[in-house]
Structure formats: C-alpha cells, structure tokens
VEXLUM-647974 format. One line per field, with one value per residue (C-alpha): z negated, x negated, y negated; residue in three letters. Coordinates in steps of 0.1 Angstrom, whole numbers, padded with zeros to 4 digits. Layout:
VEXLUM-647974
c3: c(Z/...)
c1: c(X/...)
c2: c(Y/...)
r: c(ALA/...)
end
This chain:
VEXLUM-647974
c3: c(0091/0087/0078/0050/0055/0039/0063/0092/0081/0079/0113/0131/0117/0125/0160/0167/0154/0173/0206/0201/0188/0219/0242/0223/0222/0260/0261/0240/0269/0287/0256/0252/0279/0273/0256/0230/0203/0200/0162/0164/0187/0164/0134/0154/0164/0127/0116/0143/0134/0097/0104/0124/0096/0070/0090/0099/0064/0047/0071/0061/0025/0017/-0021/-0019/-0027/-0007/-0011/0022/0034/0050/0030/-0004/-0028/-0021/-0049/-0042/-0060/-0067/-0093/-0089/-0053/-0032/0002/0005/0040/0061/0096/0111/0092/0112/0124/0134/0155/0172/0179/0197/0217/0196/0194/0157/0138/0121/0107/0071/0050/0015/-0007/-0045/-0068/-0105/-0101/-0085/-0048/-0032/0006/0031/0068/0089/0126/0152/0179/0206/0200/0188/0158/0132/0096/0072/0036/0009/-0027/-0033/0004/0020/0047/0085/0116/0145/0127/0122/0085/0072/0048/0036/0045/0025/0025/-0008/-0002/0004/0027/0052/0047/0068/0046/0056/0039/0040/0044/0029/0056/0057/0025/0013/-0010/-0031/-0006/-0034/-0050/-0016/-0009/-0041/-0032/0003/-0011/-0036/-0010/0025/0018/0005/0033/0070/0080/0071/0093/0092/0113/0101/0090/0055/0061/0090/0070/0043/0069/0084/0050/0048/0083/0074/0099/0070/0039/0018/0020/-0004/-0003/-0026/-0022/-0008/-0013/-0024/0011/0025/0003/-0008/0022/0026/-0011/-0007/0025/0010/-0022/-0003/0020/-0012/-0017/-0047/-0050/-0078/-0082/-0083/-0120/-0118/-0130/-0114/-0114/-0076/-0073/-0096/-0090/-0052/-0052/-0039/-0035/-0016/-0008/-0011/-0047/-0043/-0036/-0056/-0088/-0071/-0049/-0079/-0099/-0072/-0063/-0099/-0107/-0115/-0090/-0067)
c1: c(-0217/-0233/-0209/-0213/-0209/-0174/-0163/-0176/-0155/-0124/-0130/-0135/-0103/-0083/-0096/-0086/-0051/-0048/-0052/-0020/-0001/-0011/0001/0034/0039/0037/0066/0090/0104/0114/0130/0154/0176/0168/0190/0164/0167/0138/0139/0133/0104/0089/0092/0073/0046/0043/0039/0014/-0008/-0006/-0017/-0047/-0057/-0053/-0073/-0101/-0105/-0103/-0129/-0155/-0145/-0129/-0125/-0106/-0069/-0043/-0013/0006/0038/0052/0036/0034/0007/-0018/-0042/-0079/-0107/-0123/-0102/-0119/-0112/-0081/-0071/-0040/-0027/0000/-0002/0023/0031/0056/0077/0106/0083/0069/0105/0113/0081/0066/0028/0026/0020/-0010/-0028/-0038/-0063/-0076/-0100/-0094/-0122/-0113/-0082/-0099/-0095/-0130/-0125/-0098/-0092/-0063/-0063/-0038/-0041/-0027/-0047/-0077/-0082/-0101/-0101/-0126/-0137/-0156/-0157/-0186/-0196/-0172/-0145/-0147/-0126/-0143/-0176/-0171/-0171/-0138/-0129/-0094/-0083/-0095/-0063/-0055/-0020/0012/0026/-0002/0002/0017/0031/0042/0069/0090/0128/0154/0173/0203/0205/0170/0159/0176/0189/0201/0167/0150/0173/0162/0125/0130/0149/0121/0093/0104/0107/0071/0052/0044/0062/0073/0067/0080/0060/0072/0041/0028/-0006/-0012/0003/-0023/-0051/-0040/-0043/-0078/-0085/-0071/-0042/-0018/-0024/-0003/0021/0047/0071/0090/0100/0067/0050/0014/0004/0017/-0005/-0037/-0060/-0048/-0055/-0092/-0095/-0080/-0101/-0133/-0124/-0123/-0086/-0064/-0038/-0012/0023/0050/0048/0012/-0002/-0018/0013/0018/0016/0045/0066/0062/0059/0028/0015/-0017/-0033/-0064/-0075/-0064/-0027/-0020/-0008/0014/0030/0034/0051/0076/0083/0088/0115/0151/0172/0196)
c2: c(-0129/-0094/-0066/-0041/-0004/-0006/-0033/-0014/0016/-0006/-0023/0010/0024/-0007/-0009/0027/0021/-0012/0005/0025/-0006/-0026/0001/0005/-0033/-0033/-0009/-0030/-0051/-0019/-0004/-0034/-0018/0019/0044/0051/0025/0001/0002/0040/0034/0008/0032/0058/0033/0023/0059/0067/0038/0047/0082/0070/0047/0074/0100/0075/0061/0095/0110/0084/0080/0114/0108/0075/0073/0054/0032/0031/0015/0046/0075/0059/0068/0095/0104/0108/0127/0093/0076/0042/0035/0033/0019/-0004/-0001/-0017/-0003/-0028/-0060/-0081/-0052/-0075/-0096/-0064/-0053/-0085/-0087/-0115/-0111/-0121/-0088/-0072/-0042/-0049/-0029/-0037/-0018/-0018/-0008/-0001/-0022/-0051/-0061/-0061/-0061/-0071/-0068/-0083/-0076/-0090/-0064/-0086/-0118/-0097/-0120/-0101/-0115/-0100/-0106/-0089/-0100/-0124/-0124/-0149/-0145/-0146/-0148/-0129/-0134/-0171/-0181/-0193/-0221/-0232/-0267/-0297/-0317/-0333/-0346/-0326/-0352/-0343/-0305/-0277/-0250/-0215/-0195/-0164/-0167/-0143/-0124/-0101/-0081/-0091/-0119/-0146/-0171/-0195/-0196/-0201/-0230/-0247/-0242/-0256/-0286/-0294/-0290/-0301/-0338/-0339/-0322/-0326/-0294/-0259/-0228/-0192/-0168/-0135/-0116/-0124/-0109/-0133/-0162/-0156/-0153/-0186/-0202/-0189/-0203/-0238/-0235/-0235/-0256/-0232/-0203/-0188/-0159/-0136/-0100/-0088/-0054/-0049/-0039/-0071/-0092/-0073/-0079/-0115/-0123/-0112/-0133/-0164/-0162/-0156/-0186/-0208/-0208/-0200/-0173/-0167/-0154/-0180/-0182/-0193/-0159/-0129/-0107/-0108/-0070/-0064/-0096/-0095/-0133/-0152/-0187/-0192/-0226/-0246/-0255/-0292/-0285/-0254/-0268/-0294/-0267/-0244/-0271/-0278/-0242/-0230/-0256/-0247/-0228/-0247)
r: c(MET/PRO/ARG/SER/ALA/VAL/LEU/ASN/VAL/MET/VAL/GLN/ALA/ALA/ARG/LYS/ALA/ALA/ARG/GLY/LEU/VAL/ARG/ASP/PHE/GLY/GLU/ILE/GLU/ASN/LEU/GLN/VAL/SER/ARG/LYS/GLY/PRO/ALA/ASP/PHE/VAL/SER/ALA/ALA/ASP/ARG/ARG/ALA/GLU/GLN/ILE/LEU/PHE/GLU/GLU/LEU/ARG/ARG/VAL/ARG/PRO/GLY/TYR/GLY/PHE/VAL/MET/GLU/GLU/ALA/GLY/GLU/VAL/ALA/GLY/ALA/ASP/PRO/LEU/HIS/ARG/TRP/ILE/VAL/ASP/PRO/LEU/ASP/GLY/THR/THR/ASN/PHE/LEU/HIS/GLY/VAL/PRO/GLN/PHE/ALA/ILE/SER/ILE/ALA/LEU/GLU/ARG/ASN/GLY/VAL/LEU/VAL/ALA/GLY/LEU/ILE/LEU/ASN/PRO/VAL/THR/ASP/GLU/LEU/TYR/LEU/ALA/GLU/ARG/GLY/ARG/GLY/ALA/SER/LEU/ASN/ASP/ARG/ARG/LEU/ARG/VAL/SER/SER/ARG/THR/SER/LEU/VAL/GLU/SER/LEU/ILE/GLY/CYS/GLY/VAL/PRO/PHE/ALA/GLY/HIS/GLY/ASP/ALA/LYS/ARG/PHE/ALA/GLY/GLU/ILE/ALA/ARG/VAL/GLN/GLY/GLU/ILE/ALA/GLY/ILE/ARG/ARG/PHE/GLY/ALA/ALA/SER/LEU/ASP/LEU/ALA/TRP/VAL/ALA/ALA/GLY/ARG/LEU/ASP/GLY/PHE/TRP/GLU/ARG/GLY/LEU/LYS/VAL/TRP/ASP/MET/ALA/ALA/GLY/ILE/VAL/ILE/VAL/ARG/GLU/ALA/GLY/GLY/MET/VAL/SER/ASP/LEU/ASP/GLY/GLY/ASP/GLY/TRP/ALA/THR/SER/GLY/SER/ILE/LEU/ALA/SER/ASN/GLN/LEU/LEU/HIS/GLU/ASP/LEU/LEU/ARG/ARG/LEU/SER/GLY/PRO/ARG/ALA)
end
C-alpha cells in the first residue's frame, strides 16, 4: 500500500534507530559474562534509540511535541500534533537475547491517534497504519482474524511480575478465560502483541499496567486492520487506566465480559 509523507517520516526515523538496536542486540550474549551489567547496557541502548528517534522526527516535523518513555513529555510549537514514542518495547526480551522487541511510534492529532508504526528490528517486520487508510505488514494489507468462537481462539496477555501488577486479579482473569479458548500466549512486548492481533496471529490480547507509548501505535494498527480496542471496562480510557483489550469484532464482547468479572 502506498505510504503518505507522515508514514515515510516515521519509517525513516525507525529504520535509523533500528540499526543501533540490532548492533546492540548482537552484543547481549557477550555481556552476560562481562563485568558491565547487561541491564545498564540495555538502558543505554534504549536511550540512544530514543535520541535518534527524537532527532529524526523533530528534524522533519520541528513543531510537533513528544511523549517518550525515557524523556517524558516535550512540548512543541504546534499544539495539535505530538509523537508518542517507545524506542524499545520488550526490554526484558532484549536483555535475555530474545528477538521479540520493537520500536513503536504513533502520531496524535488534536487528541486523536492518526498513524502508527511498529518495527521489530531483528525480524524486520514493519507494521504501519494511518487512520482511514488501512494497515499493513511489510506493504501487505492486514486484517484481523475472522474467528467467531473463543474455543478456536489464541489469546495473548500480559502477566504481572515482581513488584508490578495485580496478581490476584490476573489469576481471576486467567481462570475465567483459559478453559474457553484454544490457548494463551505471553510474548513480552505489548506493541507486538497488538500488531499480531492486527495480523490475525492472535485473535485477542489483554493487559493491565501499560503506558500510553506501549499501546498507541498498536491501537491505530488494530483498528485499521478491522479490529476493536477498548480498555478492560469496555470504554476508551486506555490511556489513563493502562488496561487494554484488542480483538476482532466478533470476539470482543465475549472476551470483555469474561475479563471484567469479579476478582478471584
């Protein structure tokens, strides 16, 4: 599918940042036995990628503001536009040498998400979408799955980990869902999980405790692939609640009903 000027800007910035992440990813195995802590190395890689994205996007669209994982909010002269940037979603995967991580960029116009990019630098899978123009994976148009039954569906999720999330609530969600579906998967990078919903690899995905930069690009891509996105209360408060459910339109209400039940 043809790319607009704004998507070209996003792709060029992401490709430039990706080169550094691929190089740094190649060093992870050596760092496991080095004196320099691998977590420090990953933090540096994250910051370098964010700086490249900031510089490239600001160079081409100098007035736009930013919301970034590391640097926070940066105001722009243009009050209507801002970039929402995650330079390295899936940091724990990156740290352990697992090639499931991504660069995520979304563009917001007057409070509405209008474009999204998710790039896995290792697999070179590039997901793109622009409001009203559809979604693509490496220039092939995307559609969410057409499954109508949960018993046939593969669902992705996020799992609470040490010091993060409500394990009791999650246990209740799993208990209400796992007996009704074909399988549950946890891949560790929410942006890619959302992209996989758009591609039909997952029939749905839910998680709590996310940040806006984890979700924004994926939301555009899922919606433009014909899917539905809500928070876990069924509304549009994902940015403030940090909770998300994405699926095809046929499964969404059924999943939402099960996930929003009482806590375990």
